[in-house]
Structure formats: structure tokens, C-alpha cells
C-alpha positions as CSV (number, residue, x, y, z in Angstrom):
1,M,-27.4,-17.0,3.6
2,I,-23.6,-17.0,3.2
3,I,-21.1,-18.4,5.6
4,S,-17.4,-17.6,5.3
5,S,-14.3,-18.9,7.0
6,T,-12.1,-16.5,4.9
7,M,-10.0,-15.3,7.8
8,H,-9.3,-18.6,9.5
9,F,-5.7,-19.9,9.8
10,P,-3.2,-21.0,8.7
11,Y,-1.3,-17.7,9.0
12,N,2.2,-19.2,9.5
13,E,2.3,-20.9,6.1
14,Y,1.3,-20.2,2.5
15,S,-2.4,-20.2,1.6
16,Y,-4.0,-18.7,-1.4
17,L,-6.0,-16.0,0.4
18,G,-3.3,-15.5,3.0
19,D,-0.8,-14.5,0.3
20,A,-3.2,-12.9,-2.2
21,N,-2.9,-9.4,-0.8
22,L,0.5,-9.5,1.0
23,E,2.0,-6.7,-1.1
24,Q,-0.9,-4.4,-0.3
25,V,-0.6,-5.1,3.4
26,A,3.2,-4.9,3.5
27,A,3.1,-1.5,1.8
28,V,1.1,-0.2,4.8
29,H,2.5,-2.4,7.6
30,P,6.0,-3.6,6.6
31,D,6.9,-4.1,10.3
32,W,4.1,-6.5,11.0
33,S,4.9,-10.2,11.3
34,I,4.1,-12.4,8.3
35,D,1.3,-14.1,10.3
36,Q,-0.4,-10.7,10.9
37,Q,0.1,-9.7,7.3
38,R,-1.5,-13.0,6.1
39,Y,-4.4,-12.5,8.4
40,M,-4.9,-9.0,7.1
41,S,-4.6,-10.3,3.5
42,K,-7.5,-12.6,4.2
43,C,-9.4,-9.6,5.7
44,I,-8.9,-7.7,2.5
45,D,-10.3,-10.6,0.5
46,Y,-13.3,-10.7,2.8
47,D,-13.8,-6.9,2.4
48,K,-13.8,-7.4,-1.4
49,S,-16.5,-10.1,-1.1
50,L,-18.7,-7.7,0.8
51,E,-18.1,-5.0,-1.8
52,Y,-19.1,-7.5,-4.5
53,L,-22.2,-8.4,-2.6
54,I,-23.3,-4.8,-2.0
55,N,-22.6,-3.9,-5.6
56,Q,-24.8,-6.8,-6.8
57,L,-27.6,-5.7,-4.4
58,I,-27.3,-2.2,-5.8
59,A,-27.3,-3.5,-9.4
60,T,-30.5,-5.5,-8.7
61,N,-32.1,-2.6,-6.8
62,T,-32.4,-4.8,-3.6
63,L,-30.0,-3.2,-1.2
64,D,-32.6,-1.3,0.7
65,D,-34.6,-4.5,1.1
66,T,-31.7,-6.5,2.4
67,V,-30.4,-6.9,6.0
68,I,-26.8,-8.1,6.3
69,C,-25.8,-9.6,9.6
70,M,-22.2,-10.4,10.3
71,Y,-20.2,-11.6,13.3
72,A,-16.8,-13.0,14.1
73,D,-17.1,-16.3,15.9
74,H,-13.8,-15.9,17.6
75,R,-10.5,-13.9,17.7
76,P,-7.8,-14.8,15.1
77,Y,-6.1,-17.7,16.9
78,W,-2.4,-18.3,16.7
79,L,-1.4,-14.7,16.5
80,D,0.8,-13.0,19.1
81,Y,-1.8,-10.9,20.9
82,D,0.6,-8.6,22.7
83,K,2.0,-7.7,19.2
84,V,-1.5,-7.4,17.7
85,I,-2.5,-5.0,20.5
86,S,0.6,-2.9,20.1
87,D,0.2,-2.8,16.3
88,T,-3.5,-1.8,16.4
89,A,-3.6,0.5,19.4
90,W,-6.6,2.3,17.9
91,I,-8.7,-0.7,18.8
92,N,-8.5,0.2,22.4
93,D,-8.6,4.0,21.9
94,R,-11.1,5.4,24.5
95,S,-11.5,8.6,22.4
96,I,-12.9,6.4,19.6
97,Y,-14.7,3.9,21.9
98,P,-15.5,6.0,25.0
99,T,-18.4,3.9,26.3
100,F,-17.1,0.4,25.8
101,G,-17.3,-1.9,28.7
102,D,-18.3,-1.4,32.3
103,S,-15.1,-0.1,33.9
104,G,-13.5,1.7,31.0
105,E,-10.4,-0.4,31.5
106,E,-11.2,-3.5,29.4
107,K,-9.3,-4.3,26.3
108,I,-11.6,-4.1,23.4
109,G,-9.8,-5.9,20.7
110,I,-8.7,-9.2,22.3
111,Y,-11.8,-11.2,23.2
112,K,-14.6,-9.1,21.9
113,S,-16.1,-9.9,18.6
114,P,-18.5,-7.6,16.8
115,F,-22.0,-8.4,15.7
116,I,-23.0,-6.1,12.8
117,I,-26.6,-5.6,11.5
118,Y,-26.6,-3.5,8.4
119,N,-29.4,-2.1,6.2
120,S,-28.7,0.8,3.9
121,A,-32.0,2.5,4.7
122,S,-31.5,2.4,8.5
123,E,-29.8,5.0,10.7
124,S,-26.5,4.1,12.2
125,D,-26.3,3.1,15.8
126,V,-23.5,1.5,17.9
127,N,-24.1,-0.5,21.0
128,Y,-21.1,-1.7,23.1
129,N,-23.1,-4.1,25.3
130,Y,-21.8,-7.6,25.7
131,C,-23.6,-10.2,23.6
132,S,-23.0,-13.8,22.6
133,T,-23.9,-15.8,19.6
134,L,-26.8,-17.0,21.7
135,D,-28.2,-13.5,21.4
136,H,-28.1,-13.3,17.6
137,V,-31.2,-15.3,16.6
138,P,-33.5,-13.7,19.3
139,T,-32.2,-10.2,18.2
140,I,-33.0,-10.8,14.6
141,A,-36.3,-12.4,15.4
142,N,-37.3,-9.3,17.4
143,L,-36.2,-7.0,14.7
144,F,-38.4,-8.7,12.1
145,N,-41.2,-9.5,14.6
146,L,-40.8,-13.2,13.8
147,K,-42.6,-15.8,15.8
148,Y,-39.8,-17.4,17.8
149,D,-39.8,-19.7,20.7
150,P,-36.3,-19.8,22.2
């Protein structure tokens, strides 16, 4: 089990991970605030860690026998959300996410955090139902037919 807090703040001041990939982010999003760029810099570092993990699992021939579960415990605090929403309009694009939410009017990217379960040997499926961190353990227990008394 690995727990990461890679993308946590601060965004408004220097941090190693916050500044590690700033040039790469600024090359794509020069108009973003430094706070948003630092957040994205941290996301890039997290992506690199997942790439490393998957490459190690491939190298040891254990990827197909591994299930990776990930979730964001909350939105990135301290960022200007109106700016984030305007800069990442695709997050709320109904042509990409046509079945999200009940009314079709909810904003996807503000308060909704994904829960991802990945196995290289499994077929892809996406479910937009609401869930909470309280749902994670029972879901995993059901997937693996574990004896579990909530």
C-alpha cells in the first residue's frame, strides 16, 4: 500500500514538487496562475510515480496480478475555483461526460473526486454514480469476495 500527499498545498509559495515541473506546465498553460501551475507540477510528479510503479510491475511480470485503487480525498484547496473551471472547461463537457449526475446540470470538477480501480487484465468501465470514501472498502471487499463486516 502506498499513500501519497503529492498534490497537497502549498501552491502560493515555493515547494520542491510545486516547482519541479513548472517549465513544462508553463509551456502548455502560460496564462494559468502560478498557484495552478504549481498544482499541475505536482500532478505531473504524481503521474511519473504511477508510471514508475507500472513499469516496475511490468518488469517483475506482476502487473496483471495487481489491482491499483486511487482516489482524491478532496479538491485542491486554496485555488480560485472560478478560474480553475474556466481554464479546464473540458472537465464539465457533457459531450465527454454525458451521463454524469442526476440532472445533467451539476459541475463535475469542483466537488467530485474520482475513485479509480485499475487492473491491466480488466475491461474498462466508467461509473458516474456518487460515492464516498465510506464506499471504498466495501467495494474492494466485494470485488475480491473478502469476508467483511462493515
